[in-house]
N, C-alpha and C positions, 0 to 999 in steps of 0.2 A: 270047647270048640263047638260051634253051631252044627247040629247034625244035618246031613244032606236030606232035603225033602224026598220022601218016598211016595207020597200021595199024588194023585193027578192034580195038576195046576190048571185053573180055569183059563180058557182061551183068551178072554179079555185081558187077564193079568199078564199072560205071555206077550200079547201084542204091546201092552203098555210098557213092560220091562224092556222089550226089544227096541222100541222107539226111544226110550229114555237113554239106554246104553249107546245107541247110535248117535243121539244128540251130544252125549258126553264125548264120544269119539270125534265128532265134527268140531267141537270146541277145541279139543286138544290139537287137531290138525291145523285149525285156523291159528291158534296161538303160536305154533312153531313155524308155520309157513308164511303167515301174513307179513312179517318184517322183510323177508327176502323178496316176496312178490311185489311189495309196494315201495321197496327201497329206491330212492331217487335223491340226488343232492339238492338241498334246499338251504340257501344262505350259508354255504360253507365259508368260513372266514379265511381270507388270504391277504397277504401284504403285497404291495406293489411300490416300486420306487423307480425314478427316472425322470426325464424331461416331461413337463406337464402335457404337451400335445400328444406324446407317445402314450402316456398313461391313460389319457382320455380316449384315444383311439382303441387301446386294448380293452378297456372296460366296456366300451360301446360294442365292440365286436363280440366279446364273450357274452354279453347280455343278450344280443340278438341271436346268438347261436344257442344259448341255454338260458332262457329267461328265469331269473330268480335262483339259479343254481349256486352262484358264487357271490360272495360279498367282499369287495376289495377295500382295504384300508391303506392309505398312502403313508409311507414311512420315509424317513430322511435319506437313508442310504442302505447299502447291502448289510452292513453290520447291525443296523437297527432291525432289519428284516430277520436276520439270524437270531437276534435276541428275542424277538417276538415269537419265533418258532420254538425256541428252547424254553420259553415260559408258557408254552401251550396257549398263547393268545391267538395264533393262527396255525393253519395246517401246512402252510408253505408260502412261497413268495415268487414274484416275477420281478427280475431286475432288468430294466430297460436302459439302453444307451448304446455306446459304440460296441460293447461286447455283451449282448443279451444273455441272460442266464435265468434258469428256473430252479428254485430251491425247493426240495421236497423233504419230507420227514416220514419215511416208511414206517418208523416205529410208532408214529401217531396214528396212521391209517394207511395200509397198503392200497385201499380203494381210492383215497384222495391222491396218493402219490401217482397212481395210474392215471387219474384224471389230469394231473399236472403234466405228466408226460405227453398227453394228448394236446394240451395247450402249447407245450414246447414245439410240437410238430406244426400246429396252426400258426404259431408265431414265425417259425422258419419259412413257411410257405408265404405268409403275408409279407415278410421283408423282401423275399425274392420277387414277389409280384410288384412291389413298389419300385424297386430299382431296375427290374428287367434283367437282372443278372444274379448269379449265385451270391446269396447274402452270407454274412459271418455265421458260422455254426452256433446254434443256440445250445449252450452247455446246460446239462442237467446235473445238479449236485445234490446228493442225499446228505442233508445236514445231520439228521439223526437216524442212522440206519438201524435195522434190526440186528440182533445178535447173530454171529456166525453160526451159533448152535441152532438158531431158529430163523433162517433167512426169509421165510415166507410168513412168519407170524402165526402159523398154524398151532405150534406148540403153546404159545401164550394163550390163544383163544381156547384151546383144549384144557388149559390149566384152570380156567375159571369155572368150568362146569363142576369139577369135584368140590369146589367151595359151596356151591349151591346145593348139590346133592348131599354133601357131608353135613351141612347145616340142617337140612330137612331130616335126614336119617338120624342124626344125633338128637334133634328135638323130639322126634317121635319115639325113638328108642328109650330116651331118658324118661319121657312122660309115661311110657307103658311099664317100665321096670323099676323106677325109683319111687318109693312112697313118700308122701308129704312134699309140699311145694318148696319148703325151705331146703330140703335135701336135694331137690331138683336144681335149685339155684347153684349149689355147690358142685353138682355133677356137670352142669352146663359150663361153668367156669373151668373146671378141670379138663373137660373134654375139649374145649376150645384151645386151651394151652397146649395139650399134648397133640391134638390134631393139627394145630398150626405149625408146630415144630416138625412133625412128620411130613406134612405136605410141602413145606418150604424145603426140607432136605431133599425130597424127591424132585420137585419142580425146578429148584435152583441148583443144588449141589450135584444132582444126577443128570437131569434132562437139560438144564441150562435154559429153561423157558422163562425164568425170572432173572433179572439182572439187578445190579445195584447193591445197596447195603443189605446183607443177609438178615440181620436182626430187625431192621425196619420192615422188611418184607414179611418176616415171621410175625411181627406184631400186627401187621395189616391182615394177614391170613387168620390169625387168632380172632381178631375183632370181627372179620367177615363171617366166620363160622358162628361166633356168639350172636351176631346181629340177626341170624336166621334161627338158630336153635333156641335162643332165649325167648323170642316171641311165641314160638310154638309151645314151649313149656308154659308160658304165661297164658296163652289161649286155653290150654287144657285146664290150668288151675282155675280159670274163671268160668269156662263153658262146659268143662267135663269132656267126655269123649268127642262131641262134635268139634272141639277145638283142634283135634288131630287132623281134620280135613281142611280147616281154614288156612293153616300155614302153607301146605303144598299148593293149594289153589292160588293163594296170594302171591307167593314167591315164584312158583314154577310156571303157572299159566298166565299171570298178569305181569309181574315185575320182570321176569326173565326175557320175554320177547321185546320189551322196550328198554332193555338195559344198555344198548349200544355196545355190547361186547363184541359182536360179530361184525358190526359196521358202525360208523360214526353216528352219534345221536342226530346229527343234522340230516341224515339220510332217511329218518323216520318221518311219517306224515304228521301234520299239525304240530302240537307241542309235546308229543309222546316221548321224544328223545330226552327233552329237558325233564319231564316228569319222571322218567326212568332213573334219573340220577338221584332221586330222593328215596330210592329203594336199595336194599343191600346188594343185589346183583349188579346194578349199574354203578353204585358208589365204589364197590370193591374192585370192579374192572378198571375204572378210571384211576383209582388210587394205586393199584399195582402197576399199571402202565406208566403212570407218572413217576413212581418210585424207581422203576426199572430203567427208564430212559430219559426222564426230564427232571433232573435234580434242581433246576432253576425255577421250576413251576411250583405254585402254591398247592398244597394238599389239604389245607385246613377244612374246606367244605366237605370233602369225602370222609375225613376222619370224624367230623361231627355227625354226619348222617349215620355212619355205622355205629358210633357210640350211642347215638340217640335211640336207634332200634334195639341195641343190646340192653340199654338201661330201661327202656320201656318194657321189654320182655321180662326183665328181672323184677321190675316193680309190679307188673301184673301177677307174677308168681308169688311175690310176697303178699300182695293183697289177697290172693286166693288162700295163702297159708293163714292169714289173719282171720278170714271168714270161716275157714274150717275150724280153727282153734276156738272161735267164739261160739260155735254151735254147741248146744247142750248135749252131753253124752246121752245116748239112748238108755231109757230106763231098763233096769234088769227085769226079766220076767218074774212074775210072782211065783213062789214055790207052790207046787201042786199040793192040793189038800190030801191029807192021809186018810 
């Protein structure tokens, strides 16, 4: 352990250290606060069906009220709209006609469901203004609701952070305590399997935050942990001790804020939401949400992203092992002359 300094530290060094630590604090605050402060819907995909004049009037009205916020795709009928929601092609739909209806999917995003509830109110007022008399009530149907054990989705969002933290802690702990990169590979795999089983048992069997097939969720959690722990072990194998800091910075301060776990990727500025899906926090959140609530949707992309990060980390660890093994052993000291 590094001893605590007991000598007087020069004033310039104190100033420099204080400024550097304050800068680190500012970066951390920005990383965690920026997504919430800048969150705004941008091109959120929705479906719409009904008579062409009514569809055109709705899209024009919504675009004037919230320019660029929503992106409507016309589908054949209500069944096609429901199919698109269940495949995660859209977040919801508006059905126009004699009996107008708004279809939501709270499990996809409570924030977008709330936005669609607002559209239902606007549609109700617009129909009443057109006819000058009370219009038919606009029905709001939640096509894919959240679990009764987690009706607001807070449990699901909270379940994602242990994956991130567990991957970081596991990667650092294994790198510090397990000698040789090859043994670290084995430790990462074992840690991911055991940790995945335990977290799934807690989050699904106990808390009910995860839904769907238990073993598929467990496999996703295992891979999510490995996709973070393995790269950290790989960074350490290649860079040494500096690699311990690279993983937390990459996954906690960069990837986590753009993961889209707390809000849809479409709510993040520029293309950060899409970029976030190429990192383990974003891919694992999307994968577990899809496995829990949207069995009709494809999960191939998320599986591949997580597998790619896990494989890359293990390859880096093996490269580090090969480099270490190839180094010549230090020469033994010459015996002292008698």
